[in-house]
Steps between C-alpha positions, in 0.01 A plus 500: 500500500347296217152613397225241509244441233182296493307366203122510518326245276135573430419271208572152371780583260703799390337791324148553378439239232188372326354178635628312196851626581488385864775236446727777365438709814602200714807442286601865545450477878723192508762694302477782756562254784801341332641844421466595867705191593805645327472850647736586785225684693206269559160631603436489874161345427252418229141553615203349319139616513179466295557263204877514560460247783439229238870512414605351839257209481533140384501474121645847445758494218725743692545302821860402425608861452316607814651214701848590384456865600359392836811286548710811429332681789213676323188497717183395315171609660155416362185680619286269713174677410575464130593133536173441683305685232643274227468194729876440474607515864581126502684521165786730602822334389762767567541795734287596796142609554461845650224744570463832321642664813826306455515590130440870575778490763743348249409763241526787750847392614638469145706774340338421164192302392480362146150395389463241225 
């Protein structure tokens, strides 16, 4: 049986970068997404919380990579509480909106969780 993995995104970009390097963090996250496209084993889901929810919203520079992965069967779930906090609930452009309970269920059922 194939093991499942989930990616947990907690910030707007990849890695901890200085504010002035924010575009580089976004560029690296986009590179991560496009690298995942070519992997034989795709994540079961990518879950977004806190500032990470900004990546699934209109204007995000990584929407095309996220859309492509979603089309390949990767479930994208953004935290509703976080979207409300940032006033972005109406701006979601890809994936689905889920409560923290749904995100915790996805994480608990995964064989491996990778936090970025």
